[in-house]
ChimeraX commands (.cxc) that place a marker at each C-alpha (Angstrom):
marker #1 position 90.73,26.29,-27.68 radius 0.5
marker #1 position 93.66,27.93,-25.99 radius 0.5
marker #1 position 93.28,31.68,-25.78 radius 0.5
marker #1 position 95.81,32.68,-23.11 radius 0.5
marker #1 position 97.17,36.04,-24.30 radius 0.5
marker #1 position 100.55,35.44,-22.63 radius 0.5
marker #1 position 101.32,32.65,-25.12 radius 0.5
marker #1 position 102.42,32.97,-28.72 radius 0.5
marker #1 position 100.98,30.98,-31.62 radius 0.5
marker #1 position 103.49,28.11,-31.40 radius 0.5
marker #1 position 103.14,27.80,-27.61 radius 0.5
marker #1 position 99.38,27.44,-28.11 radius 0.5
marker #1 position 99.90,24.87,-30.89 radius 0.5
marker #1 position 102.32,22.84,-28.73 radius 0.5
marker #1 position 99.95,22.80,-25.76 radius 0.5
marker #1 position 96.98,21.95,-28.00 radius 0.5
marker #1 position 99.00,19.11,-29.54 radius 0.5
marker #1 position 99.82,17.82,-26.06 radius 0.5
marker #1 position 96.18,18.01,-24.90 radius 0.5
marker #1 position 94.96,16.25,-28.05 radius 0.5
marker #1 position 97.07,13.19,-27.17 radius 0.5
marker #1 position 96.06,12.85,-23.51 radius 0.5
marker #1 position 93.44,10.26,-24.43 radius 0.5
marker #1 position 96.35,7.83,-24.86 radius 0.5
marker #1 position 96.56,7.67,-21.06 radius 0.5
marker #1 position 94.71,4.58,-19.86 radius 0.5
marker #1 position 94.51,5.04,-16.09 radius 0.5
marker #1 position 92.06,7.70,-14.83 radius 0.5
marker #1 position 94.31,8.45,-11.85 radius 0.5
marker #1 position 97.00,9.57,-14.29 radius 0.5
marker #1 position 94.74,11.88,-16.23 radius 0.5
marker #1 position 95.00,15.65,-15.82 radius 0.5
marker #1 position 92.31,17.65,-14.03 radius 0.5
marker #1 position 89.06,18.12,-15.94 radius 0.5
marker #1 position 89.42,21.91,-15.79 radius 0.5
marker #1 position 92.90,21.90,-17.40 radius 0.5
marker #1 position 91.91,24.03,-20.39 radius 0.5
marker #1 position 90.27,26.55,-18.06 radius 0.5
marker #1 position 93.44,26.60,-15.93 radius 0.5
marker #1 position 95.57,27.31,-19.01 radius 0.5
marker #1 position 93.33,30.09,-20.27 radius 0.5
marker #1 position 92.77,31.80,-16.91 radius 0.5
marker #1 position 96.34,31.80,-15.63 radius 0.5
marker #1 position 99.17,34.26,-15.98 radius 0.5
marker #1 position 101.94,32.58,-17.95 radius 0.5
marker #1 position 105.61,33.45,-18.12 radius 0.5
marker #1 position 107.79,32.05,-20.87 radius 0.5
marker #1 position 111.50,31.27,-20.79 radius 0.5
marker #1 position 112.57,30.30,-24.28 radius 0.5
marker #1 position 115.82,29.68,-26.14 radius 0.5
marker #1 position 116.48,27.95,-29.47 radius 0.5
marker #1 position 116.98,24.75,-27.41 radius 0.5
marker #1 position 114.05,24.65,-24.98 radius 0.5
marker #1 position 110.91,26.39,-23.81 radius 0.5
marker #1 position 109.57,26.51,-20.25 radius 0.5
marker #1 position 106.16,28.04,-19.58 radius 0.5
marker #1 position 105.23,28.65,-15.94 radius 0.5
marker #1 position 101.58,29.11,-15.00 radius 0.5
marker #1 position 100.43,31.26,-12.09 radius 0.5
marker #1 position 96.96,30.73,-10.62 radius 0.5
marker #1 position 95.78,33.58,-8.38 radius 0.5
marker #1 position 99.38,34.12,-7.33 radius 0.5
marker #1 position 100.08,30.40,-6.76 radius 0.5
marker #1 position 102.93,28.64,-8.49 radius 0.5
marker #1 position 105.30,25.95,-7.37 radius 0.5
marker #1 position 108.73,24.59,-8.17 radius 0.5
marker #1 position 107.75,21.18,-6.86 radius 0.5
marker #1 position 105.56,18.75,-8.75 radius 0.5
marker #1 position 103.42,15.87,-7.55 radius 0.5
marker #1 position 102.43,14.68,-11.04 radius 0.5
marker #1 position 104.08,14.91,-14.44 radius 0.5
marker #1 position 102.67,13.85,-17.77 radius 0.5
marker #1 position 105.32,13.15,-20.39 radius 0.5
marker #1 position 104.85,13.06,-24.13 radius 0.5
marker #1 position 107.49,12.06,-26.68 radius 0.5
marker #1 position 107.25,12.60,-30.41 radius 0.5
marker #1 position 109.43,10.17,-32.30 radius 0.5
marker #1 position 110.60,11.45,-35.66 radius 0.5
marker #1 position 112.79,9.37,-37.96 radius 0.5
marker #1 position 114.79,12.43,-39.06 radius 0.5
marker #1 position 115.84,13.82,-35.67 radius 0.5
marker #1 position 115.98,13.20,-31.94 radius 0.5
marker #1 position 112.66,12.80,-30.12 radius 0.5
marker #1 position 110.81,15.90,-29.04 radius 0.5
marker #1 position 110.11,15.84,-25.30 radius 0.5
marker #1 position 107.10,17.55,-23.72 radius 0.5
marker #1 position 106.34,17.64,-19.98 radius 0.5
marker #1 position 103.30,19.01,-18.18 radius 0.5
marker #1 position 103.92,19.38,-14.43 radius 0.5
marker #1 position 101.20,19.64,-11.77 radius 0.5
marker #1 position 101.06,20.44,-8.07 radius 0.5
marker #1 position 97.80,19.67,-6.26 radius 0.5
marker #1 position 96.03,19.29,-9.63 radius 0.5
marker #1 position 97.12,22.75,-10.76 radius 0.5
marker #1 position 99.20,23.06,-13.91 radius 0.5
marker #1 position 102.41,24.82,-12.88 radius 0.5
marker #1 position 104.72,24.20,-15.83 radius 0.5
marker #1 position 104.82,23.06,-19.45 radius 0.5
marker #1 position 108.14,22.48,-21.16 radius 0.5
marker #1 position 109.48,21.14,-24.42 radius 0.5
marker #1 position 112.90,20.43,-25.93 radius 0.5
marker #1 position 114.72,17.95,-28.18 radius 0.5
marker #1 position 116.10,14.85,-26.42 radius 0.5
marker #1 position 119.59,15.54,-27.75 radius 0.5
marker #1 position 119.43,19.25,-26.74 radius 0.5
marker #1 position 119.60,20.33,-30.37 radius 0.5
marker #1 position 117.91,23.42,-31.76 radius 0.5
marker #1 position 114.13,23.17,-31.90 radius 0.5
marker #1 position 112.73,23.18,-35.43 radius 0.5
marker #1 position 109.10,24.14,-34.95 radius 0.5
marker #1 position 108.24,22.89,-38.44 radius 0.5
marker #1 position 108.95,19.28,-37.41 radius 0.5
marker #1 position 108.50,19.31,-33.62 radius 0.5
marker #1 position 104.86,18.20,-33.64 radius 0.5
marker #1 position 105.14,15.44,-36.25 radius 0.5
marker #1 position 105.84,11.79,-35.57 radius 0.5
marker #1 position 104.76,8.84,-33.43 radius 0.5
marker #1 position 103.44,9.95,-30.03 radius 0.5
marker #1 position 104.11,8.19,-26.71 radius 0.5
marker #1 position 102.42,9.45,-23.52 radius 0.5
marker #1 position 103.23,8.40,-19.94 radius 0.5
marker #1 position 103.06,9.69,-16.39 radius 0.5
marker #1 position 105.33,9.59,-13.38 radius 0.5
marker link #1:1,2 radius 0.2
marker link #1:2,3 radius 0.2
marker link #1:3,4 radius 0.2
marker link #1:4,5 radius 0.2
marker link #1:5,6 radius 0.2
marker link #1:6,7 radius 0.2
marker link #1:7,8 radius 0.2
marker link #1:8,9 radius 0.2
marker link #1:9,10 radius 0.2
marker link #1:10,11 radius 0.2
marker link #1:11,12 radius 0.2
marker link #1:12,13 radius 0.2
marker link #1:13,14 radius 0.2
marker link #1:14,15 radius 0.2
marker link #1:15,16 radius 0.2
marker link #1:16,17 radius 0.2
marker link #1:17,18 radius 0.2
marker link #1:18,19 radius 0.2
marker link #1:19,20 radius 0.2
marker link #1:20,21 radius 0.2
marker link #1:21,22 radius 0.2
marker link #1:22,23 radius 0.2
marker link #1:23,24 radius 0.2
marker link #1:24,25 radius 0.2
marker link #1:25,26 radius 0.2
marker link #1:26,27 radius 0.2
marker link #1:27,28 radius 0.2
marker link #1:28,29 radius 0.2
marker link #1:29,30 radius 0.2
marker link #1:30,31 radius 0.2
marker link #1:31,32 radius 0.2
marker link #1:32,33 radius 0.2
marker link #1:33,34 radius 0.2
marker link #1:34,35 radius 0.2
marker link #1:35,36 radius 0.2
marker link #1:36,37 radius 0.2
marker link #1:37,38 radius 0.2
marker link #1:38,39 radius 0.2
marker link #1:39,40 radius 0.2
marker link #1:40,41 radius 0.2
marker link #1:41,42 radius 0.2
marker link #1:42,43 radius 0.2
marker link #1:43,44 radius 0.2
marker link #1:44,45 radius 0.2
marker link #1:45,46 radius 0.2
marker link #1:46,47 radius 0.2
marker link #1:47,48 radius 0.2
marker link #1:48,49 radius 0.2
marker link #1:49,50 radius 0.2
marker link #1:50,51 radius 0.2
marker link #1:51,52 radius 0.2
marker link #1:52,53 radius 0.2
marker link #1:53,54 radius 0.2
marker link #1:54,55 radius 0.2
marker link #1:55,56 radius 0.2
marker link #1:56,57 radius 0.2
marker link #1:57,58 radius 0.2
marker link #1:58,59 radius 0.2
marker link #1:59,60 radius 0.2
marker link #1:60,61 radius 0.2
marker link #1:61,62 radius 0.2
marker link #1:62,63 radius 0.2
marker link #1:63,64 radius 0.2
marker link #1:64,65 radius 0.2
marker link #1:65,66 radius 0.2
marker link #1:66,67 radius 0.2
marker link #1:67,68 radius 0.2
marker link #1:68,69 radius 0.2
marker link #1:69,70 radius 0.2
marker link #1:70,71 radius 0.2
marker link #1:71,72 radius 0.2
marker link #1:72,73 radius 0.2
marker link #1:73,74 radius 0.2
marker link #1:74,75 radius 0.2
marker link #1:75,76 radius 0.2
marker link #1:76,77 radius 0.2
marker link #1:77,78 radius 0.2
marker link #1:78,79 radius 0.2
marker link #1:79,80 radius 0.2
marker link #1:80,81 radius 0.2
marker link #1:81,82 radius 0.2
marker link #1:82,83 radius 0.2
marker link #1:83,84 radius 0.2
marker link #1:84,85 radius 0.2
marker link #1:85,86 radius 0.2
marker link #1:86,87 radius 0.2
marker link #1:87,88 radius 0.2
marker link #1:88,89 radius 0.2
marker link #1:89,90 radius 0.2
marker link #1:90,91 radius 0.2
marker link #1:91,92 radius 0.2
marker link #1:92,93 radius 0.2
marker link #1:93,94 radius 0.2
marker link #1:94,95 radius 0.2
marker link #1:95,96 radius 0.2
marker link #1:96,97 radius 0.2
marker link #1:97,98 radius 0.2
marker link #1:98,99 radius 0.2
marker link #1:99,100 radius 0.2
marker link #1:100,101 radius 0.2
marker link #1:101,102 radius 0.2
marker link #1:102,103 radius 0.2
marker link #1:103,104 radius 0.2
marker link #1:104,105 radius 0.2
marker link #1:105,106 radius 0.2
marker link #1:106,107 radius 0.2
marker link #1:107,108 radius 0.2
marker link #1:108,109 radius 0.2
marker link #1:109,110 radius 0.2
marker link #1:110,111 radius 0.2
marker link #1:111,112 radius 0.2
marker link #1:112,113 radius 0.2
marker link #1:113,114 radius 0.2
marker link #1:114,115 radius 0.2
marker link #1:115,116 radius 0.2
marker link #1:116,117 radius 0.2
marker link #1:117,118 radius 0.2
marker link #1:118,119 radius 0.2
marker link #1:119,120 radius 0.2
marker link #1:120,121 radius 0.2
marker link #1:121,122 radius 0.2
marker link #1:122,123 radius 0.2
view
């Protein structure tokens, strides 16, 4: 359960949705760190949000980074709108950023963002 007080209800739902689908990853090297939920709950989070995107940065004991050495991508394909894109970025196995937006840069409709076929990949 996500209980980071810096995050609103929808941010928590979006991250929970993302975490729920990580079992679709097949290669253990691609999987996130085992303490990911603890990292989310124990970090300071700052949110930059517009009607078109949301970027959540996580700070761990003062550490954050603008560079990433692993990214996990999740797409939600919905027949009524452009895919929803979610990215979780890591540096040295620390979560540093979570972001989401619509693939066509349209306004995010939170009522439909988390519904559809899910595709997960890493790079």
